[in-house]
N, C-alpha and C positions, 0 to 999 in steps of 0.2 A: 609551508613546512609544518609537520606535526611533531609533538614531543616524543621522547623515547617511548618505546613500546612498554605499556604497563603489563604486569604479570597476569592479572585477571580483570574481568569486567563483570559486574553484576547486571544481568539483563532480565527484563520483565516483558512478558507478552500479556496484552490486555484482552480479556474476553468480556465484551460488553456490547450492548445494542447502541445503535445510533439514536439520535433524536430526529426522527424522520420528518421531512418537510420543515425543519426548524433548525437551520444551521446556527442562527444567533443563540439558541439555547445550548448548543454544544460549546460555543466559544465566547460566551458573554463575559464581561469584565468582573461581575460580582461573584461572590463565593457561595451563593445558595446552590445546593446540590441539584435542585430541580431545574436550575437555569444555567448551569455551568458544568456539564458532565466531564468534559476533557480536563478541566482544571482540577476537579476533585479527584479524578483518577490519577493525575500526575502527582498530586499532593500525597496520595496513598502510596504511590510507587516510591516517592522520595523518602517516605518514612521507612521503607524497606531498604534504603540506601542504594537504590537502583541508579545505574549510570547510563543505561540504555533502555528506552521504553519504546515498544513497538505496538501500534494500534492496528485493528483489523482493516481489511479491505473495505473501502467506501465508508469508513467511519464518519467522515465529514461529508455531508450531502446525502448519505444513506444508500443502501442497496435496495433496489425496487423489487424485493422478493414477492412473488405472486402477481406482480404487475403484468397485465396483458399488453405486451409490447406492440402487438399488431392492431390494437384498438384505434381505429381512425374516426370513431364517433366524437361528437363534441365533448363528451365526458373524458374520453381517452386523450384528446388533445389538451384539455384543461389539466389533466394529470401530468402530462409532460411539461406543460408550462410551469406548474408548481415545482416539479423536479428540477427543471432548468434554473428556476429562481433560487433553489436551495444549493446549487453548485457554487463553486468559488472561482474567482479569477486568480491566476498565478503569473506574476505577483499580484498582491492585492491586500486589503485590510485584514482579511482572515489569516493570510500568510504572516503578516506582521504580528498578529495576535499569537500565533503558534510560536513564532520566534521568541516573543517575550516570555511565553511560558517555559520554553526550553532554557532560557537564561535564568528565570526565577528558580527553577528546580534543578539547575545544573546538570542537565541530562542531554545526551543525544536522543533526539526525538524522531521517530519514523512513523508516519501515519498515512493510512489510506484516505483518499479524498476524491470526490467527483469534481473534476476540473472543467471549467467552462471557457471555451475560446470561441467568441462569437456565439453562434447558435448550435455549435457542436459540443458534446460532452465527452470527456475522457475519464476512464478509471485510472487514477494515478496514485503514486506514492510520493510523498514529500519528505525531504531530509533536512534536519536542523542540528546545529552543534550547540554545546552548552554556552557559547558566547553569544548566542542569539543570531547566528548567521544562517540564512536560508541557503543550503548547499546546492539544491537542485531537485530534480524529479525524475521518476520513471513513469512513462505512460504505457499502460497495458497494450502490447502489440497485437494481441489476438483475443478480443472479447469472445466469450464462450456461448455458443448456441444462440438463444434469442437475445442475449446481451447485444449482439451485433445490430439489432434494430434500434438501440437507444444510445450506444456508445460508439465513438469513432475509434479508428485504429491508430495506435502509436507506431513509431519506427525505432530503429536502433540508434538514433541520435540521442535517445533518452534511456539508455541502459547503463547508468553510471555505477562505478565502484569508487568509494571514497576512502582515502587514507585517514585513519583515526589513531589515537594513541593505543587503542585496544585491538586493532586489526582492520582489515579492509572490509568495508561495509557496503552492501548493495541489496537489491530487492528484485524478486520475480513474483508476479501476482497470479494466484489461483492456478488455473489449468495451463498457464504458460509453463508451469513446472513439469508438464507432461511433454514439453517440446525439447527433445534432446539437443538440437542444434543451438537453441537459445541458452540452455544450461551450459553447454560447452563453451559458448562465447563468454559467459560469466566466469567460468573456471579459468579461462585464458586471461581474464583481467585480474585474476588473483583473489577472487572473493573468499573471505574467511568467515565473515558473519553474514549469513545468507538469510534475509528476511523474506518470508513467504506468506504474506497475508492472503486469506482465501475466503471464499463463500462455500467451500466444500466441507461439510461436517459429516461426511459419509464414513463408513467403516474402513474403507481402504486408504483414507488420507494419511494416517500415521505411517502406513507402509510406504506410501509415496515419499513422504518426508524422510523416512529412514534411509531409503534408497539414495535420495539426493545427498544426504549428509555423508554417506559412505562413498558414493561416487565422486563427490567433489572434495572430500576430505575437509569438510567445513562444519561449523556450527549452523544449525538450521533453527530459526525462530518463526513459528507459524501461529499468529493470532487469528482467531475466528470469532465472529459475533455470536452472542447468545441472545435470542429474541423470543419473546412471547407475542401473541397476537396483539395485546394491548400496547406494545411498543410502536405499532403503526396506527394511523388514523382509523377510526371506526367507520363502518359502512354508513351511508353510501359514499362518503368522501374517498374511501380507499377500499377496494375489493381485493382481498387476498385470494379469493376464489369466486367464480361466478355464483356459486350457491349462496354466498353470504347475502346476496340481494334478496333472498327469499326465506332463509332460515336463520334462527338465532345462532350466533357464533359464540365460542368459548374464548373469552378474553385472556384466560390464563394458559391456553394451549401453547405448547412449544412449537415454534415454526422454524427455528434455527438453533440447533442443539449444541453449538460450540465444538469443543474438541481441541482447543489450543494446546500446543506442545512445543517443547524445546528438546533438541536432539544433538548429541555430541558427534564429532567426526568419526567415532567408532560405531555409531548406530545405537548408542545407549540413550534411552529416554531419561532426560534430566528433570523435566517438569511436565505435568499433565499426562495424558489428555484428560480433560474434565468435561463432562456432559450434564452437569447438574445445575449450573447457574452462572451468573456473572462472577468474575474474579480476576485476580492477578496471579500469574504463575512465573516464578523467578528461579534463576539458576546462575551460578558463577561460571563463567566461560574462561578457560585457560588456553587462549589462542596460541601463545608462544610455546606452551608446554605440550599440548596434546595434538595440534595439527601436524607438526613434524613427524610424530609417531604414526599418524594415519597415512601420511604421504610416503613414509618409508616403504610401505607395502604397495601402495597404489597411488600414482600421480597421473590423473587422467589426461592432462595436457603436458606432462613431463615425460618421465622415464617409461610410462605405460602407454604412451602414444606411438603411432606409426605414421609420422608425417610424410614418409616416403611413399605411402600408398593411400593414406586417408588424411584429408585436410579440409578446412572450412574457411570460406571467405565471407566476411560480414560487411554489408553496406551500412556504414554508420553515418551516412550523410542525411541531413534532414530532408524529408520528402514533402514537397509543397506542390499544390495544384497549379499555382500561377507564379511565374518568375518574370519580373520586370527588368529589362536590360537598360543600361544607360544609353542616352542619345545626346548629341550636341545640344547645348542650351540655346533656346530661342528667346529666353527672357531671363534677366538677372535682377536681383534686388539691389538696394542701395549699397550693400557691402560687396557686391560683385559675385554673390553666390547664386547658383541656379535656383529658380523658384518654380513651383507648380504652375502650369498653364492649361 
């Protein structure tokens, strides 16, 4: 059970780069900025009295921008090994660390992370409450373009919407937001605070987010990384483009321009977009006050739907490649329980 709905929530979207190939530097225990980026950002957000903080896609583990996903050379395989090592297990010690930070700063924390399950990686979003509970995750169901060579596919068993005192909270990642059926399934779950971390800093992204906010009658929070070339390892350890192997590169060149934004259910831009550097962008969300006004005109899965002629069925069962069925025990342990043979 959650407490009674609060009138407003102060929400912050984070525009910052990852510490690429160095997850411990993102989540270390100490408070030195160079070695604890997530902690320092949360500290700054808490000073803004933020109650909900949303980090970008792949903030933990990093987005492999410029990476040659099809490189099967020894160097390419070593690059993937490093990237795999930077990913996190869920649950795991890094999840515990994030939960502790959410408690310390009394915030709902939503963050992009590269999740490792065995030897497959997933682009995921993790959710935490201010009491330090890990609530769950969303795995990106459709990696975009060449991402499909390095990330696995999620399914609709991890498309949660969580009740909070501030509204129903969920996430759709990057170009998943261009998938109208997925959006519709999230609207059907009642999402009110729609987190959309992305790697898209293009000119059309704000228009996409504005459409989602008005279509869903929800607040949309879209954090995007801002990165310069120096935020990634230097050549030859990491090649942002093949030419870097042969020419001098500009370490201050912008390779990810940000554009983080918060949009109201009426399509009003409340914070951002910003394309100038790292920063925090904050707005007060009045879920109980403004969403009913937006839904009065257009409720996409309510009075504006036509279930008699248009409907959607969602398979939300976990999709697994191997299922083991039970069989009669051939061997039992001393307590009478079946044991592996």
